N, C-alpha and C positions, 0 to 999 in steps of 0.2 A: 244661532249664538248668542243673544241678545234675552228674547226668548226661554233661551235653557238657563241663564242666569235668573231669572226673575224667579222663576220653578225651583231652583236651588235657592236662594234668597227667602222664598215662600216657608218652605220646606223646614229652612235652619230655623227663623222665625220661631215656624210653630212648631217643632222640634223643643226652644229653648221654652217657650209658654209652656207646652206639656210637663216638661221637669219642674217648672216652677209649682205650677198648678199640684202635681203628684207631690212633692213637698208639702206644701200648706194641706193637702188632704191627708198624709199623716199626720203632721202636727193636728189639725182638728177631726181627724177618725180615730187616730191610733194612739195620741199621746195620752187625752183622759185614761187609758186602759193601763198604756205603761204607770202613770203616776199611781192609779189606785194601787197596782201591785205594789209598788215601792212603799207605798203608805202602810199597806194590809202585812206586808213584811217587818217593816219598823214598828208597827205593831206589835207583834208575834216575838220579836228580838226581846223587846221594852218589859214584855208579859213573864220571859223566861228567867229574867233573874228577881232573886226573892227581895221580897221588902228591904230585908234586914242589908244586904250585900249593895244598894245603891251607892254608899260611899266609898265600893270600892275599888281601889286603884291598885294598879300595877309594881307602880314604883312613887314615889315623893312628886315626881313632875309630871305626872301625868294626871290627867283629869281622871274625875272619877267615872262610875257607870252614869248618874243620872247627871253631871255636868258633859258629857257627851252628849246624850237628849238634847239636853237645853241649848247646847249649844247646834247642834240642827235647829231649834225653835228660834235661836238668833239670828242664825244663818238668813232662813227664811223671812224674816223682818227684814232684814240689812238688803237683800236680794231683790225681794219683790218690792222694793220703795227703787230700786234702780229701773221696775216694768211698771210700775204705774204713777209714781212720785209721791206714795204715800208710805211714811212709816207707820207701821202696824206694829203696835207693843203688846206680846201676848201675856206679860207678866211682867210684874215688881222685882227687877233684879236684886233690890238690895234686900227681898226676902227669898233669893234661891236658895240658902241654905236650909230653908224650913219645909220644903217643897218636897213632897213624900213620892212614892212611885205613883200612888193613883192619879193625883195632881200631875208630876212630868204626862205621865201617858198620857192624859186629857189635853195637857198643852200640846201634846205632841200631836196627838190626832184633830187639833184646832187648827194647828198653823198647819199641816198638812192639806187638809180642806179648804183651808183659804188658796193655799195654792190650785188648787183640784178643780175651786171654782176661777181664779185667773185664766188657767187655762183654757176651761169650758167657755170664756167669753171674751177670749183674744180675739181682737179681729187680724185679718192679715197685713195691714196697710203698720197696724201696733209692731205686730212679729218682726216686719222688714226695719224697723226704726232702727236708725245705726247709734249707736252710744258706743262712750270709751270708757271699756272698767278694766282695771290694772296696767295700763297704758295698752290694752290691745283694742283695737275698733273691732264693733261684734256689733249683731243685732238682736233687740229683747228677744227673740226665739231662744237664742243660743244661753241667754241669760237662764231656761228653765232648763235646757240641757246641765249646764250649770248647778243649779237646784239640787237635781235631780246625782249628779258625780259627788259633790260636796255629801249629801245625805249617807251615799253610800259608802265612802270613805268611814264617814263617823259610824253610821251602823257595824261598818268591818271591825270596828276596832272595840267595840261593844258584842261580838261576837266571840273575840279574841277572848275579853272579862269572862265573858262564860264557861269556854272553855276551860280557862285558866283556875276555875271556880269550880271542875268538873261536872257542870251541866251543861246538858246537851240542848245542840242550840239548834231551834225551828228549821227544817228541810229547804232550801232556798227554792224562791221562788221569783228569781228576777227577772225575767223574761218580757 
């Protein structure tokens, strides 16, 4: 009986270790590609809107198309500081209204590539580190998923803006 309990315990610990290893392998092996597709799709959406419509907003209280994209950049700055403790500023917010389409797309690319570098260099111990964010306990790995979720949300708003202006949206590539 005692031997059977020891075997069950060893199996349980092994299964727990395997599932933890599998989760880590997903992040290190697959999430960089997931983020790359996220980046590529965001660039396609940003490219689809003509430069003269970057100030378009469907209602007075809405963000403009450009503001949606710059908000993604700002959020990357804010959330990556939760991961590595370094607040990276990608542009001078006082000059926000003078940033054109080309510069907006460059900033989006720069910020997204910064996240990709963090993803590729993330250590397991760093990913598992617990933090409090929005009154919730979570790991730093969760912040990487939050970064993607936030970008998807605002990119979707940009897609609606495109459709409201009669512009074909790029085909979806989010998997």
